[in-house]
C-alpha positions in Angstrom: 20.5 38.7 14.9 23.4 36.7 14.1 26.5 38.7 13.0 28.0 36.1 10.5 26.3 34.8 7.7 27.2 31.2 8.2 25.4 28.4 5.9 22.3 26.6 7.3 21.0 23.4 5.8 17.4 21.8 6.8 16.7 18.2 5.6 13.1 16.8 6.2 12.5 13.0 7.2 9.0 11.6 7.2 5.8 13.3 6.6 4.6 16.2 4.9 3.8 17.9 8.2 7.5 17.8 8.9 8.0 19.2 5.3 5.6 22.4 6.0 7.4 23.0 9.5 10.8 22.8 8.3 10.0 25.4 5.1 8.8 27.6 7.5 12.1 27.0 10.0 14.1 27.4 6.4 12.4 30.9 5.5 12.7 32.1 9.0 16.6 31.3 9.4 17.1 34.4 6.5 15.4 36.6 8.7 18.3 35.5 11.8 21.1 36.2 8.5 21.6 32.7 7.7 22.5 31.2 4.4 20.3 28.6 3.5 22.1 25.8 1.4 21.3 22.2 0.5 22.0 19.7 3.2 24.6 17.5 0.4 26.5 21.1 0.4 29.1 22.0 3.0 27.2 23.9 6.2 27.8 25.5 9.3 25.0 24.1 10.7 22.8 20.9 9.6 19.5 20.9 10.7 17.6 17.3 10.4 13.5 17.2 10.9 13.4 13.4 12.1 10.7 10.9 11.9 10.3 8.0 14.1 7.5 6.1 12.4 9.8 3.0 11.4 12.7 1.5 12.3 14.3 2.4 8.9 13.6 6.2 9.4 15.6 6.5 12.6 18.6 4.7 10.6 18.0 7.3 7.8 18.6 9.9 10.7 21.9 8.9 11.4 23.2 7.9 7.6 22.2 12.3 7.4 24.4 12.7 10.5 27.4 10.5 9.1 27.2 12.6 5.8 27.1 16.0 6.8 30.2 15.5 9.3 32.0 14.1 5.7 31.3 17.0 4.5 32.1 19.0 7.3 33.7 17.6 10.2 33.5 20.9 12.2 29.8 20.8 11.2 26.9 21.9 14.4 24.1 19.3 14.0 20.6 19.7 15.2 17.9 17.4 15.5 14.3 18.2 15.7 11.1 16.2 14.9 9.6 12.8 16.4 12.6 10.8 16.9 14.1 14.0 18.9 11.1 14.2 20.8 10.5 10.0 21.4 14.6 9.2 22.2 16.8 12.2 23.4 19.0 10.5 25.5 19.7 7.9 23.2 20.8 10.8 20.4 22.8 13.2 22.8 24.9 10.1 23.0 25.7 10.6 19.7 29.5 12.3 19.7 28.5 14.3 16.7 24.8 15.4 17.8 25.5 19.2 19.3 21.6 20.2 19.9 18.4 18.1 20.5 15.1 19.9 20.1 11.8 18.4 21.2 8.2 19.2 20.4 7.7 22.3 22.4 11.1 24.2 21.5 11.8 23.1 18.0 9.8 26.3 16.6 12.4 28.2 18.5 15.1 26.9 17.0 16.9 29.8 15.7 16.6 31.7 18.9 18.6 28.7 20.6 21.5 28.7 17.5 21.3 32.5 18.1 22.0 32.0 21.8 24.9 29.2 21.2 28.2 29.4 20.3 27.7 27.0 17.1 31.4 27.1 16.4 32.0 25.1 19.5 31.3 21.4 20.4 28.5 22.0 22.9 26.1 19.6 23.6 22.4 20.4 24.3 19.5 18.7 24.6 15.7 20.4 25.2 12.9 17.9 25.2 10.2 18.7 27.7 7.1 16.2 28.4 4.9 16.1 25.5 1.6 16.6 27.7 2.7 20.2 28.2 2.8 20.6 24.6 -0.8 22.6 24.1 0.7 25.2 21.4 -0.6 25.1 17.7 2.4 26.4 15.7 1.1 27.0 11.9 3.4 26.6 8.7 3.5 25.7 5.2 5.7 25.0 2.6 7.3 27.1 -0.2 10.0 25.2 -1.3 8.0 23.7 -4.3 6.2 26.4 -6.2 3.8 24.8 -7.9 2.1 23.3 -4.5 2.4 24.1 -1.0 1.8 22.4 2.1 -0.6 24.0 4.9 -0.6 22.8 8.1 -3.9 22.9 9.5 -3.7 20.7 12.8 -1.1 18.6 15.0 -1.1 15.8 17.2 -3.5 13.0 17.5 -5.8 11.8 20.3 -6.3 8.3 19.1 -3.6 6.1 20.7 -3.6 3.6 18.1 -1.2 0.5 19.5 1.3 0.5 16.6 1.8 4.0 16.9 4.1 6.8 18.4 2.7 9.9 16.9 0.6 11.0 20.4 4.1 10.7 22.4 6.1 11.9 19.3 3.6 15.2 19.1 1.1 14.9 21.7 -2.7 16.0 21.9 -4.9 17.1 18.7 -5.1 20.5 18.7 -5.6 23.3 15.8 -5.7 27.1 15.0 -8.9 28.9 14.5 -10.5 29.0 10.9 -9.7 32.8 10.7 -6.2 32.3 11.3 -5.8 29.2 9.0 -7.9 31.4 6.2 -5.1 34.0 6.7 -2.1 31.5 6.2 -3.6 30.4 3.3 -4.3 33.7 1.9 -0.2 34.2 2.6 0.3 31.6 0.1 -2.1 32.5 -2.3 0.0 35.4 -3.0 2.9 33.3 -4.1 3.2 31.3 -7.1 1.5 28.2 -5.8 -1.6 26.8 -8.0 -2.3 24.3 -5.2 -2.6 24.1 -1.5 -2.4 20.8 0.4 -4.4 20.7 3.5 -2.2 18.2 6.4 -2.3 17.6 9.5 -1.5 14.3 11.6 -5.3 13.9 12.1 -7.0 16.6 10.0 -10.5 15.4 10.1 -10.2 16.1 14.0 -9.6 19.8 13.1 -11.2 22.7 15.2 -11.6 19.7 18.1 -12.9 21.5 21.6 -13.4 25.0 19.3 -17.2 24.4 18.2 -15.7 24.7 14.7 -15.0 21.3 12.2 -12.5 20.3 9.3 -16.2 20.7 7.2 -16.6 24.0 8.2 -12.8 24.9 7.3 -12.9 23.3 3.9 -16.4 25.2 3.2 -14.6 28.7 4.1 -11.8 28.2 2.3 -13.5 27.1 -1.2 -15.2 30.6 -0.7 -12.2 32.9 0.4 -8.9 31.5 -0.9 -8.2 32.7 -4.4 -6.3 29.8 -5.5 -6.8 27.1 -8.3 -6.6 23.8 -6.2 -6.9 22.0 -2.8 -6.3 18.8 -1.8 -7.0 16.9 1.4 -4.4 14.7 2.6 -4.6 11.5 4.7 -7.9 11.8 6.2 -9.2 8.8 9.0 -12.3 7.0 7.3 -14.6 7.7 10.4 -13.5 11.3 10.1 -14.1 11.4 6.4 -18.2 12.6 6.7 -21.0 12.3 4.0 -21.2 16.1 4.3 -17.4 16.1 3.3 -17.5 14.0 0.7 -20.6 15.3 -1.4 -19.1 19.3 -0.5 -16.0 18.2 -2.5 -17.6 16.4 -5.4 -19.5 19.7 -6.0 -16.3 22.1 -5.7 -14.2 23.1 -8.4 -11.4 24.0 -6.1 -11.2 20.9 -4.1 -9.8 17.8 -6.1 -11.2 14.2 -6.6 -8.7 12.7 -4.9 -9.0 11.2 -1.7 -6.1 9.2 0.6 -7.6 7.2 3.5 -6.0 4.8 5.9 -7.4 1.1 6.2 -4.5 -0.3 7.8 -6.1 -4.0 7.7 -9.2 -5.8 6.2 -9.4 -8.3 8.7 -11.9 -6.8 11.2 -9.9 -8.6 14.0 -7.1 -6.7 13.3 -8.9 -3.3 13.3 -10.2 -4.0 16.5 -6.4 -5.1 18.0 -5.2 -2.1 16.7 -7.6 0.1 18.3 -9.0 2.0 15.0 -12.3 3.6 15.3 -14.0 2.0 12.5 -14.8 -1.4 11.0 -14.6 -2.8 7.3 -18.2 -2.0 6.6 -17.6 1.7 7.5 -14.7 2.1 5.2 -16.8 0.2 2.3 -19.4 3.0 3.0 -17.2 5.3 2.7 -15.8 4.2 -0.5 -19.3 3.5 -2.0 -20.3 6.9 -1.3 -16.9 8.5 -2.9 -17.5 6.6 -5.6 -21.3 6.8 -6.3 -20.6 10.8 -6.8 -17.7 10.3 -9.0 -16.3 7.2 -10.5 -13.1 8.6 -11.4 -11.7 10.3 -8.0 -8.7 8.7 -7.1 -8.5 6.8 -3.6 -5.1 6.3 -2.1 -5.2 3.5 0.7 -2.7 2.9 3.8 -1.8 -0.7 4.8 0.3 -2.5 7.7 1.3 -5.8 6.9 2.9 -8.1 9.5 1.4 -6.4 12.6 1.6 -9.0 15.4 -0.9 -11.3 15.4 -1.9 -11.0 12.0 -2.3 -14.7 10.5 -2.4 -15.9 7.2 -6.4 -15.4 6.9 -5.9 -11.8 8.4 -3.5 -10.9 5.6 -5.9 -13.0 2.8 -8.9 -11.0 4.4 -6.9 -7.7 3.9 -5.4 -8.5 0.3 -9.2 -10.1 -1.2 -10.7 -6.4 0.3 -8.2 -4.2 -1.3 -8.4 -6.6 -4.9 -12.1 -6.2 -4.7 -12.8 -2.8 -4.1 -12.1 0.1 -6.5 -8.9 2.2 -5.0 -6.2 3.4 -6.8 -2.8 3.0 -4.9 -1.4 1.9 -2.1 0.9 2.7 0.4 2.4 -0.2 2.2 4.0 -0.2 5.6 5.6 -3.1 7.0 5.2 -3.5 10.7 7.7 -1.9 12.4 8.4 -2.5 16.5 8.0 1.0 18.2 9.2 1.4 21.9 6.7 2.5 24.1 3.8 1.2 22.0 0.8 -1.2 23.1 1.3 -3.5 20.1 5.2 -4.2 20.8 3.9 -6.3 23.5 1.4 -8.4 21.5 1.7 -12.1 20.6 2.7 -14.0 18.3 4.6 -11.9 16.3 5.1 -12.2 12.7 8.9 -13.4 11.3 10.2 -10.6 9.5 10.7 -12.8 6.4 6.9 -13.4 6.2 6.2 -9.5 6.8 8.4 -9.0 3.6 6.4 -11.7 1.6 3.5 -10.4 2.7 4.5 -6.5 1.6 5.9 -7.4 -1.8 2.4 -9.0 -2.5 0.5 -6.2 -1.8 3.2 -3.5 -3.3 2.1 -5.8 -6.6 -1.3 -5.4 -5.9 -1.0 -1.5 -6.0 0.9 -1.7 -9.3 -1.8 -3.5 -10.6 -4.3 -0.8 -9.1 -2.7 2.1 -10.2 -2.0 0.6 -13.8 -6.2 0.0 -14.2 -6.7 3.6 -12.7 -4.3 4.8 -15.4 -5.8 2.8 -18.1 -9.5 3.8 -17.2 -8.3 7.3 -17.8 -7.5 6.8 -21.3 -9.4 8.8 -23.9 -10.5 11.5 -20.9 -9.6 15.2 -21.0 -8.4 16.1 -17.5 -6.9 19.4 -16.1 -3.1 19.1 -15.2 -0.9 21.1 -13.1 2.3 20.9 -15.1 5.2 20.7 -12.2 8.5 20.7 -14.2 10.4 19.7 -17.3 12.8 17.0 -17.2 14.6 16.0 -20.7 12.3 18.1 -22.9 9.3 16.7 -21.5 6.4 18.2 -19.3 5.1 16.4 -15.8 2.1 17.0 -14.0 -0.7 15.7 -12.0 -4.4 15.6 -13.1 -6.7 17.1 -10.9 -7.6 13.3 -10.0 -3.9 12.7 -9.0 -2.7 10.6 -12.3 0.8 11.4 -13.0 1.3 12.5 -16.4 3.6 13.3 -19.0 3.3 15.8 -21.8 5.3 17.4 -25.0 5.2 21.3 -24.9 7.3 24.4 -24.2 8.8 24.9 -20.9 6.9 27.7 -20.3 4.1 26.1 -19.4 5.4 25.2 -16.3 3.3 25.6 -12.8 0.2 26.3 -15.4 -3.0 24.5 -15.2 -3.7 23.1 -18.7 -6.4 21.0 -20.1 -4.5 17.5 -21.6 -6.1 14.6 -23.7 -4.8 11.1 -22.1 -3.6 8.9 -25.0 -1.6 6.2 -23.7 -1.3 4.6 -20.2 2.7 4.0 -19.7 4.3 2.1 -16.6 3.4 4.9 -13.6 2.5 7.6 -16.0 0.5 8.3 -19.1 1.0 10.0 -22.1 -0.9 13.2 -23.2 -1.2 16.2 -25.2 -2.6 19.7 -24.3 -5.4 20.3 -26.1 -5.7 23.9 -25.9 -2.9 26.4 -24.3 -4.7 28.7 -21.5 
């Protein structure tokens, strides 16, 4: 155990999976005698859980390192996460970085810190072969008291041409349903009203064990005493009709799906090594909407992928425009080392990538505005998360951001609200009656 109450600061980059892991490590740090502080404050040790999906994510890590050194020039800087696994040799050259832990060792962070003299200028990098990472480490977030992110799966076996995740996180793996249930029960004892199931490829849950993601959500729905579940991003080929039908009947699983598309061109999907085509994706959309027209559907899309022609882009634009989706996450293609896509030609000029991104982001704004406008006049349950400037904010069951006038005592409660008006980025609502 650490004998000195040193201040430790954690900061997360990237996905909600990283967020859940950081949160678990932060809670564990208290058991080791550390005092947890915000990463913008003075700390003896800064721990950055890194992302490496894009070049910008890499740059953000270095910005955080520089910021922490300005706050405390003698700070001990530790890097974990995807960037740390992928490029330890590059990172250890940074004079301000002290410790780098790869995918196999990051969950032993506190043990490493307890053994190391963090007051010294020691430099160490521990990053093994990603193929040797076979253990699943469960985790969940509890920094946001209204919502908890529960990690149910890690790694990916898909090897899409643009993606570094298999190189950073290894093969697909998960815990058993029973162990996942036990962790969800732990969350249900907290103040959280909603659990978001997260992973790298959550539809792959139970691979090789005889269990399935469908089995998991059924068991969670039956056993866990919590008001809401939400499914994070799930691959369209793994989003089965059984899952869709179950969620449409469940009172706990929210009418909200996030389904990566990446491209509306079958030629591009084939080049990306995606495991579906636009027809399968369309079938999933139609199935969801046939059961509930009010379901929120978020979509990931990549623009500027190598060899993406103007015709390919127009196919993507038209596919998104002509289907009933609610919002987009638009990713501008970024070259990543050791991926197959980096070798593909011709490349799309950066200026053209930016142009296409702007077009799709504008379309996303239009889609969200239409989705919000269609909700006017509805009564929907809202999980009220916070108050700001005398107003309450939260999300409906179908993921509509809502502003409500009401007392601060309604924070972290679920209230039925009447949606009065659609605004830019949210809807105005009023509480029907306080539950």
